[in-house]
C-alpha distance (Angstrom), angle and dihedral (degrees) to the residues before:
residue distance angle dihedral
M1 . . .
V2 3.89 . .
N3 3.80 123.7 .
S4 3.78 122.6 -142.7
V5 3.82 121.8 -90.2
N6 3.69 140.9 -155.8
Q7 3.77 109.7 -135.1
G8 3.91 92.9 -160.4
D9 3.80 121.9 132.9
T10 3.75 97.7 -127.2
A11 3.83 105.8 145.7
M12 3.78 145.4 38.6
P13 3.84 114.6 -82.0
V14 3.80 91.6 -105.8
P15 3.77 125.5 12.4
R16 3.82 109.2 -92.2
T17 3.90 86.9 -134.7
A18 3.78 89.5 62.3
T19 3.83 84.4 79.2
T20 3.80 102.6 23.0
A21 3.93 104.7 42.7
R22 3.71 119.7 92.9
H23 3.81 130.6 -128.9
Q24 3.86 113.2 -106.2
D25 3.68 146.3 147.7
L26 3.77 114.3 -83.8
D27 3.75 137.1 -179.2
L28 3.82 107.6 -146.3
R29 3.85 122.2 -149.9
L30 3.66 127.2 -150.2
V31 3.88 109.2 -109.3
Q32 3.80 102.9 169.6
G33 3.72 138.0 29.8
A34 3.81 130.0 -11.6
W35 3.92 122.7 -58.6
P36 3.89 108.2 -124.7
D37 3.78 118.7 -123.4
D38 3.79 91.7 -138.6
V39 3.95 96.7 63.2
Q40 3.78 109.4 96.7
G41 3.64 144.7 164.9
E42 3.80 134.9 33.7
V43 3.86 134.1 -61.1
V44 3.85 113.9 -148.2
F45 3.71 126.7 -163.0
S46 3.87 135.2 -164.2
A47 3.69 116.2 -143.2
P48 3.82 137.1 168.0
Q49 3.87 124.4 -125.4
V50 3.80 99.6 -119.0
A51 3.83 104.0 -112.1
P52 3.88 111.6 -159.0
D53 3.77 92.2 -171.4
L54 3.77 92.8 63.7
A55 3.74 125.2 78.4
Y56 3.74 88.4 -131.3
A57 3.86 99.7 45.2
L58 3.90 90.1 -166.9
F59 3.78 91.6 63.8
G60 3.97 88.8 81.3
F61 3.70 122.7 123.6
G62 3.74 115.8 -69.4
V63 3.82 134.2 -97.2
V64 3.81 126.9 -165.7
C65 3.75 116.2 -150.3
R66 3.86 123.5 -168.8
L67 3.88 126.7 -161.2
S68 3.75 114.6 -162.8
L69 3.70 111.2 -143.9
R70 3.82 95.8 -150.8
P71 3.84 122.2 63.4
G72 3.73 123.1 -117.6
T73 3.86 95.7 32.3
H74 3.73 131.6 122.5
G75 3.82 95.0 16.9
A76 3.83 99.7 -43.7
A77 3.70 124.7 129.2
N78 3.73 116.5 -98.7
D79 3.81 91.9 -98.3
R80 3.81 95.6 41.4
F81 3.90 135.0 81.8
A82 3.76 118.6 -133.6
W83 3.80 116.6 -122.8
R84 3.77 106.8 -176.1
A85 3.82 125.8 -175.1
R86 3.71 129.6 -174.1
V87 3.84 135.2 171.1
T88 3.78 108.7 -115.3
D89 3.78 100.5 -114.8
T90 3.72 100.2 -149.0
P91 3.83 121.9 161.0
S92 3.79 85.3 -99.5
Q93 3.82 94.1 54.7
R94 3.85 92.3 42.5
L95 3.90 93.0 51.4
H96 3.84 88.1 48.4
T97 3.76 92.4 51.4
R98 3.89 91.5 49.8
A99 3.95 94.3 42.4
A100 3.74 112.3 16.1
E101 3.71 90.8 153.4
R102 3.78 88.1 67.6
F103 3.91 93.1 61.1
R104 3.75 115.6 90.2
P105 3.88 118.1 -162.8
G106 3.78 111.7 -116.0
P107 3.84 140.6 169.8
T108 3.79 94.5 -87.0
G109 3.93 97.3 34.4
Y110 3.63 125.8 -79.1
A111 3.87 131.7 -8.6
S112 3.79 122.6 -161.0
P113 3.78 143.0 156.1
F114 3.79 86.5 -96.8
G115 3.74 89.2 62.5
F116 3.85 132.4 -108.7
P117 3.80 109.9 -30.6
N118 3.88 119.9 -131.4
A119 3.81 105.7 -128.6
A120 3.90 91.3 -165.4
N121 3.91 90.5 -162.8
T122 3.73 109.9 130.1
A123 3.84 120.6 72.1
P124 3.83 138.3 2.5
L125 3.72 117.9 -130.9
P126 3.80 118.7 -162.8
W127 3.80 118.3 -161.3
G128 3.75 108.6 -175.2
D129 3.73 104.6 -58.6
R130 3.88 92.8 -19.2
L131 3.82 123.9 94.3
F132 3.82 130.6 -151.4
T133 3.84 133.5 177.3
T134 3.62 126.2 -154.9
W135 3.76 150.0 -165.3
D136 3.80 137.5 -169.1
V137 3.82 92.6 -115.0
G138 3.73 104.2 48.8
R139 3.78 147.0 31.2
P140 3.89 117.5 -75.5
V141 3.79 111.3 -97.0
E142 3.77 128.8 -149.1
V143 3.81 122.8 -127.7
D144 3.74 133.4 -174.1
P145 3.79 108.4 -100.3
V146 3.88 93.1 -140.5
D147 3.73 107.3 41.4
L148 3.86 93.5 19.1
T149 3.83 93.5 -136.7
Y150 3.76 122.3 149.5
L151 3.81 118.7 -91.5
A152 3.80 107.7 171.0
D153 3.72 150.1 -39.4
V154 4.01 117.3 -101.9
G155 3.73 113.5 -104.5
A156 3.80 132.2 -5.1
Q157 3.74 118.4 -91.6
D158 3.88 93.4 -115.0
G159 3.79 87.7 64.4
W160 3.81 96.9 44.4
G161 3.88 88.6 48.2
A162 3.73 128.1 -157.5
P163 3.84 113.0 8.6
T164 3.78 121.4 -119.3
M165 3.94 90.5 -106.3
P166 3.88 117.1 16.8
N167 3.84 118.5 -125.8
P168 3.77 134.3 171.1
G169 3.86 95.9 -127.3
V170 3.74 135.2 88.7
L171 3.91 97.7 -103.4
P172 3.83 109.1 77.1
F173 3.82 122.0 -151.3
Y174 3.81 107.4 -126.3
F175 3.88 113.7 174.1
S176 3.77 95.2 -150.9
S177 3.87 139.7 147.2
A178 3.76 129.9 -70.1
H179 3.84 88.5 -150.1
P180 3.90 114.6 49.4
V181 3.72 114.8 167.1
V182 3.78 134.7 -130.5
D183 3.86 113.0 -131.6
P184 3.91 106.1 -140.7
E185 3.82 94.3 -160.9
R186 3.80 101.5 37.9
H187 3.86 91.5 39.8
C188 3.86 93.8 -135.5
L189 3.70 143.7 107.3
W190 3.75 124.1 -112.2
T191 3.79 122.3 -157.8
V192 3.85 138.5 144.7
K193 3.78 142.6 -115.6
L194 3.82 124.8 -154.4
T195 3.80 126.1 -155.3
F196 3.86 128.5 -177.5
D197 3.75 115.5 -91.8
A198 3.81 131.5 -157.8
S199 3.74 89.7 -115.6
G200 3.78 91.6 71.4
G201 3.92 90.2 -105.7
M202 3.81 130.4 86.0
Q203 3.74 129.1 -92.9
L204 3.78 113.7 -121.6
H205 3.85 121.2 -132.6
V206 3.78 127.4 179.6
V207 3.86 117.2 -135.9
H208 3.81 123.9 -157.0
W209 3.78 127.1 -165.5
D210 3.76 124.3 175.8
G211 3.87 96.3 -152.9
T212 3.87 95.0 -126.3
G213 3.76 101.8 91.0
T214 3.77 145.3 -8.1
A215 3.80 100.7 -74.4
A216 3.85 120.9 108.2
R217 3.84 130.1 178.6
C218 3.72 127.6 -146.3
W219 3.80 135.0 -166.8
P220 3.82 130.1 -174.5
I221 3.90 113.8 -126.3
E222 3.87 106.6 -130.1
G223 3.82 108.2 -118.5
G224 3.70 89.4 -2.5
I225 3.81 103.2 146.3
V226 3.79 128.4 162.3
F227 3.75 128.5 -175.6
G228 3.76 99.4 -165.9
S229 3.89 116.7 27.9
S230 3.75 136.0 -69.2
H231 3.90 93.1 -115.1
T232 3.82 96.2 167.4
V233 3.80 135.5 38.2
S234 3.71 113.6 -165.7
Q235 3.86 131.5 178.0
T236 3.76 150.3 -160.0
R237 3.80 123.1 -163.4
D238 3.76 91.6 -81.9
W239 3.82 108.1 16.0
L240 3.79 139.1 59.8
V241 3.82 112.4 -144.4
L242 3.82 113.9 -151.3
A243 3.87 127.6 174.1
D244 3.69 140.6 -175.3
S245 3.80 98.6 -109.1
G246 3.86 87.5 -159.0
N247 3.87 95.7 -173.9
F248 3.79 96.4 104.8
K249 3.77 109.1 44.2
T250 3.88 124.1 176.5
D251 3.80 113.2 -112.1
S252 3.76 108.2 -160.4
G253 3.86 90.5 -167.4
E254 3.70 90.9 56.5
M255 3.78 91.8 46.7
A256 3.78 88.3 54.8
G257 3.81 89.8 54.2
G258 3.74 102.0 -91.0
P259 3.83 128.4 117.9
R260 3.76 120.8 -78.9
T261 3.73 112.8 -97.7
V262 3.77 103.9 156.9
T263 3.88 115.6 103.6
V264 3.85 131.6 -168.1
D265 3.84 120.6 -96.4
D266 3.78 128.4 -108.0
D267 3.77 90.5 -118.7
A268 3.73 141.4 7.9
A269 3.84 144.9 -145.0
V270 3.93 120.4 -93.3
Y271 3.91 120.0 -161.6
L272 3.76 123.1 -160.4
V273 3.75 111.9 -162.2
R274 3.84 124.6 -173.4
K275 3.80 111.4 -127.7
D276 3.67 96.2 -145.9
Q277 3.75 91.3 51.4
L278 3.78 88.0 57.7
L279 3.80 95.3 46.9
G280 3.77 91.5 47.2
A281 3.74 93.0 53.1
A282 3.84 126.3 87.9
Q283 3.86 114.0 -109.0
G284 3.81 107.8 -85.0
T285 3.85 96.3 20.7
P286 3.85 113.3 133.1
V287 3.82 112.2 -112.0
T288 3.78 119.3 -152.9
P289 3.81 115.5 -131.6
V290 3.78 131.9 -159.7
R291 3.78 106.3 -110.2
A292 3.93 129.4 -142.2
R293 3.76 141.3 151.8
V294 3.85 132.4 -119.8
A295 3.92 131.2 -165.9
P296 2.96 134.7 -121.8
T297 3.82 103.6 22.3
T298 3.77 115.9 -94.1
G299 3.66 138.2 -149.1
H300 3.89 100.7 -178.2
F301 3.77 129.1 31.5
Y302 3.88 135.3 160.4
A303 3.84 126.7 -152.9
R304 3.72 126.1 -152.9
W305 3.79 113.5 -111.3
D306 3.76 93.4 -135.1
D307 3.86 107.5 75.4
S308 3.76 97.6 169.3
D309 3.87 92.6 118.2
G310 3.78 99.1 32.3
V311 3.83 137.9 -58.7
R312 3.86 105.8 -62.2
V313 3.81 118.1 -166.3
L314 3.89 132.9 -177.0
F315 3.88 104.1 -146.9
E316 3.75 120.9 -160.0
H317 3.82 98.0 -159.4
M318 3.70 127.1 -154.8
D319 3.76 104.0 -138.2
R320 3.73 110.2 -161.6
M321 3.90 90.5 -21.5
D322 3.73 106.0 144.2
L323 3.73 110.7 -175.9
G324 3.85 91.4 -178.0
F325 3.78 88.6 73.4
K326 3.79 103.4 79.5
L327 3.78 121.1 -179.7
E328 3.78 111.2 -95.4
P329 3.85 135.2 -164.3
G330 3.80 113.1 -83.6
D331 3.98 91.1 18.8
L332 3.85 118.0 150.0
D333 3.79 116.3 -144.3
A334 3.79 126.5 -119.0
H335 3.85 90.7 -76.7
G336 3.90 98.4 39.4
R337 3.68 99.9 -94.5
P338 3.85 121.2 132.5
V339 3.79 113.6 -93.5
D340 3.77 112.6 -120.8
P341 3.86 106.3 -96.3
A342 3.83 88.2 -137.2
L343 3.82 86.8 66.4
V344 3.80 96.3 56.4
G345 3.75 107.3 126.3
F346 3.79 94.3 23.9
Y347 3.75 117.8 120.4
N348 3.75 122.1 -92.2
M349 3.90 105.9 -102.8
G350 3.81 126.1 -127.8
M351 3.88 120.1 -62.7
A352 3.75 96.5 -160.3
P353 3.79 140.1 26.4
S354 3.80 114.9 -78.1
T355 3.84 126.9 -111.8
C356 3.77 129.6 -145.5
S357 3.73 120.9 -165.8
E358 3.82 143.5 177.0
V359 3.73 111.5 -140.2
R360 3.95 128.5 -175.7
F361 3.80 116.5 -153.0
D362 3.77 125.2 -163.8
P363 3.93 101.8 -133.4
T364 3.78 90.5 -152.5
T365 3.74 99.6 53.8
G366 3.80 107.5 15.8
D367 3.85 89.9 -123.8
S368 3.77 112.7 147.6
R369 3.76 138.4 -164.0
V370 3.74 127.0 -162.6
E371 3.83 104.8 -133.3
A372 3.80 98.6 178.6
R373 3.75 137.4 7.8
F374 3.71 131.4 -171.9
R375 3.81 126.4 -167.2
E376 3.71 132.8 138.3
D377 3.83 135.0 176.0
W378 3.86 89.1 -103.5
T379 3.82 98.3 49.8
W380 3.85 95.8 100.9
N381 3.78 123.4 154.5
L382 3.76 101.7 6.8
E383 3.80 92.1 -150.7
L384 3.84 108.3 -177.6
S385 3.83 141.5 -42.2
A386 3.76 145.8 -132.0
M387 3.73 126.1 -136.7
D388 3.81 139.9 157.7
W389 3.79 106.1 -93.8
S390 3.88 95.7 -168.9
A391 3.83 116.7 122.1
E392 3.74 89.7 -117.0
A393 3.81 91.1 52.9
L394 3.77 94.8 45.6
A395 3.92 90.1 56.4
R396 3.81 91.7 47.1
P397 3.84 113.9 18.1
T398 3.79 117.0 -176.8
R399 3.82 109.4 176.5
H400 3.88 134.8 25.7
H401 3.82 121.8 -161.7
I402 3.83 119.4 -155.6
A403 3.79 131.7 -176.0
Y404 3.80 112.6 -144.4
Q405 3.82 112.3 -168.1
G406 3.72 98.2 -159.3
C407 3.74 130.7 -121.9
R408 3.71 113.8 -45.6
P409 3.78 111.5 -172.9
G410 3.67 94.4 170.2
A411 3.76 89.2 64.9
V412 3.78 95.1 52.6
S413 3.79 117.3 86.7
Q414 3.68 124.1 -134.6
R415 3.93 86.7 -133.4
A416 3.80 88.1 63.0
V417 3.83 93.7 45.7
A418 3.86 89.4 49.0
A419 3.90 90.4 50.9
Y420 3.81 91.5 55.3
G421 3.86 98.7 41.4
D422 3.74 113.2 167.0
R423 3.89 90.9 2.9
L424 3.81 86.2 84.0
G425 3.76 131.7 71.2
P426 3.69 125.6 -146.5
I427 3.88 115.3 -51.4
P428 3.91 112.8 -146.8
E429 3.77 114.5 -111.5
H430 3.72 94.6 -134.3
D431 3.74 136.1 46.2
T432 3.81 114.5 -90.6
P433 3.82 123.5 -151.3
G434 3.75 126.4 -89.7
A435 3.85 120.6 -120.2
L436 3.79 139.6 -158.0
V437 3.90 107.1 -141.7
S438 3.81 130.5 -171.2
L439 3.94 111.4 -155.3
E440 3.77 123.2 -166.3
R441 3.84 110.7 -122.6
G442 3.70 114.6 -115.2
G443 3.78 103.2 24.3
L444 3.86 97.1 29.8
E445 3.75 93.3 -134.3
V446 3.89 115.8 167.1
A447 3.77 105.0 -104.0
A448 3.90 93.7 176.1
R449 3.77 140.0 -12.6
W450 3.79 134.1 -164.6
D451 3.72 117.3 -167.2
Y452 3.86 123.5 -156.6
T453 3.83 113.5 -130.2
D454 3.88 93.0 -159.7
T455 3.69 114.0 74.4
G456 3.84 87.1 -163.9
D457 3.82 89.0 70.9
H458 3.81 110.3 98.0
I459 3.72 103.2 -163.4
T460 3.74 111.9 -159.6
S461 3.76 142.8 173.3
P462 3.98 113.2 -2.6
A463 3.69 122.3 -160.4
F464 3.83 131.5 -160.0
A465 3.80 121.4 -130.5
P466 3.80 119.0 -173.6
R467 3.78 117.4 -127.8
Q468 3.80 104.7 -99.7
E469 3.72 130.2 163.7
A470 3.81 89.4 -157.5
V471 3.81 135.8 -3.0
P472 3.86 111.6 -104.2
E473 3.75 111.1 -110.3
R474 3.80 117.8 -112.3
G475 3.76 115.3 -93.5
T476 3.96 96.6 29.0
G477 3.77 92.8 106.4
T478 3.78 91.8 -120.8
D479 3.82 117.0 124.3
P480 3.80 105.0 -117.0
Y481 3.85 88.2 -156.5
A482 3.75 94.7 62.3
G483 3.82 126.1 80.3
A484 3.76 125.4 -159.0
E485 3.79 91.3 -82.5
P486 3.71 112.3 31.3
G487 3.78 122.5 -161.3
G488 3.91 107.7 79.0
H489 3.72 101.4 -80.6
E490 3.80 101.4 85.1
G491 3.77 110.2 62.1
W492 3.72 142.2 32.9
V493 3.79 137.6 -51.6
V494 3.89 112.9 -142.7
L495 3.76 110.3 -157.0
P496 3.86 123.7 -176.2
V497 3.85 115.6 -152.4
L498 3.83 123.5 -159.4
N499 3.86 116.4 -154.3
D500 3.67 133.1 156.9
D501 3.74 88.7 -122.8
G502 3.77 91.9 60.2
F503 3.83 144.5 -57.6
R504 3.67 122.4 -85.0
V505 3.77 141.6 174.5
E506 3.78 120.5 -142.1
L507 3.80 123.4 -159.3
F508 3.86 119.5 -151.1
D509 3.76 130.1 -172.9
A510 3.84 101.9 -117.0
A511 3.78 88.9 -140.5
R512 3.78 94.7 53.8
V513 3.81 110.5 28.2
G514 3.82 91.1 148.3
D515 3.79 89.8 67.7
G516 3.75 91.4 65.2
P517 3.76 133.4 -125.3
V518 3.78 116.6 -23.3
A519 3.71 92.0 -160.7
T520 3.84 137.8 11.2
L521 3.77 131.2 -156.7
A522 3.85 121.9 -160.6
T523 3.74 139.7 -179.5
P524 3.78 111.8 -93.6
D525 3.87 96.9 -122.3
R526 3.79 99.6 27.1
E527 3.88 90.7 -93.4
C528 3.77 114.8 174.2
V529 3.78 130.4 -135.8
P530 3.86 123.9 -144.9
V531 3.77 124.9 -121.2
L532 3.83 115.4 -48.0
L533 3.85 125.6 -159.7
H534 3.68 126.8 -165.9
S535 3.87 127.8 -5.5
A536 3.81 137.2 -158.1
W537 3.78 136.2 -172.0
M538 3.71 125.2 -124.8
P539 3.75 128.8 -173.4
R540 3.72 95.9 -136.1
A541 3.87 140.9 -13.2
V542 3.77 114.1 -124.1
A543 3.78 129.0 165.7
H544 3.87 118.2 -88.9
D545 3.80 118.9 -92.3
P546 3.86 105.5 -112.4
G547 3.80 90.0 -160.1
I548 3.79 91.3 73.3
E549 3.85 113.8 101.4
R550 3.78 108.9 -118.3
L551 3.69 136.1 179.3
R552 3.84 114.0 -99.6
F553 3.87 122.6 -144.8
S554 3.81 87.2 -138.4
D555 3.82 93.0 59.0
E556 3.78 90.4 56.3
V557 3.83 93.0 44.1
D558 3.90 87.3 53.7
T559 3.85 86.9 63.4
V560 3.83 92.9 56.8
D561 3.80 127.5 82.1
L562 3.75 97.0 -126.8
T563 3.76 95.8 -178.3
A564 3.89 88.2 72.7
L565 3.81 88.5 62.2
G566 3.77 97.7 58.9
D567 3.77 129.9 -102.0
D568 3.86 98.4 -88.2
V569 3.87 91.8 47.2
A570 3.75 91.1 46.5
A571 3.76 92.7 48.0
T572 3.85 92.1 52.4
V573 3.80 89.5 51.2
R574 3.64 93.3 50.9
A575 3.82 91.6 49.1
V576 3.76 91.4 53.4
A577 3.79 92.1 46.8
D578 3.80 87.3 50.0
E579 3.81 91.0 52.0
L580 3.76 94.1 51.0
D581 3.76 92.7 47.7
G582 3.82 89.0 52.4
R583 3.69 97.2 -119.9
V584 3.68 94.5 125.9
A585 3.86 132.5 27.0
V586 3.72 112.5 -84.4
R587 3.81 111.2 -118.9
């Protein structure tokens, strides 16, 4: 079912408040519909603080936001829903708070005598009752699910090995993945590390962490070269699926102060790595992958857990989405109009409709077959998606929900259009509506679609919440992430909507997205929320277990010769280490 739309161009391409609003705690109220009793749990979001001093303003230090799906919890009144936001107070962020003048803007964020800070601003990663947040340029970090405070980085440096770029400080630069995966059978976390290679690309390594201590293990992938990033790690029961995301390529000329000329490729490498081969190899031993290709380039992809008849992967492609082209002062948009100054530092939005595909790989040969493909003239700016992450659903997924933001020519620079030339088709002159779409897994048929009539609505990261009358208690043996009918069709899609008239959250029946939202939450006084990135659903938010061994910042500081950094830098490092150890009051 598709509702009617108005194609008028009535708003800016992105709400101005996406870059100007501030993160804050809010108690949302129900303004439309009835809130179902069988929607439970918490939705968590990662977001950057918009940093106007950075060329890429979305590289600012991270914030974790949490929306409670039951009213009257986490300090909200009985008829309100708690939206809680907290800056992720990592060692990097604490050092910046104490000595901001020491941090210099650079092409990948800040540089400083302390090292390269980890913004930890992109994606939340639940693991049972634990919660992590990630970035492509740093180790994952663990936060407390209740008060959202920093707990620890994932894995000590001696396990991760040499950083991507060496530096003398206490903050290592690890080019990693924003989407590690938790292995439900091996009870571990898989992620990656990239190091520069003589080929001009980056050497891919796999990193393993068992979650129970500070040790990590790392193996180079033989011939595993990427030229963009390794934004996503996906998995089947036996295989890791890695790919060259390709949509943010380094441009050495731009880093030297010139204009950006590098563009993304038409296809990208895929690497299948057998898990048991990694675990059976000594740390540092090269492991040989199975190689394949995928087109177009892709940032996010999701493999089926069951690999008994091949490695099957859903790819959310990023057709002509070049994240390297950020919006700059004085830019003209795709049709020659001045870009809104509020969007300077925002990413250059899509320059073609987006494709989804289902691909089956033969893990013995690397041969692949596209089994389904979905792309329409309205599928612009595939933002993010919602799926059932329970173990049962990963083995037998049924439905995939995607938020398309619509074409936004006002957030596409003429510089980017000129760089791609005849590799682009026509770009609509006016904004087109966003849509929430449900696709059937396997054939990618449209099961339902809901279009947004207001092009001022910036729909962002949806999350799937299974239908549950109550969250299973811990220790019962029941998977709290699974509903009665796992797969993605039986439950709720939670969709945040940014708009300059106020922030709202819409709730859809996952089986009937085309009917529109069954309930809507909104801020009490039309408050706005800045840009949000990825989201995830958790069945509950409980305080962290202090009995789990975690890496202490002070332990890593003890391995560094602080005298080489200068007395004032060393004193600031020690003060932050003491804060995190709880030896002095946290400011």
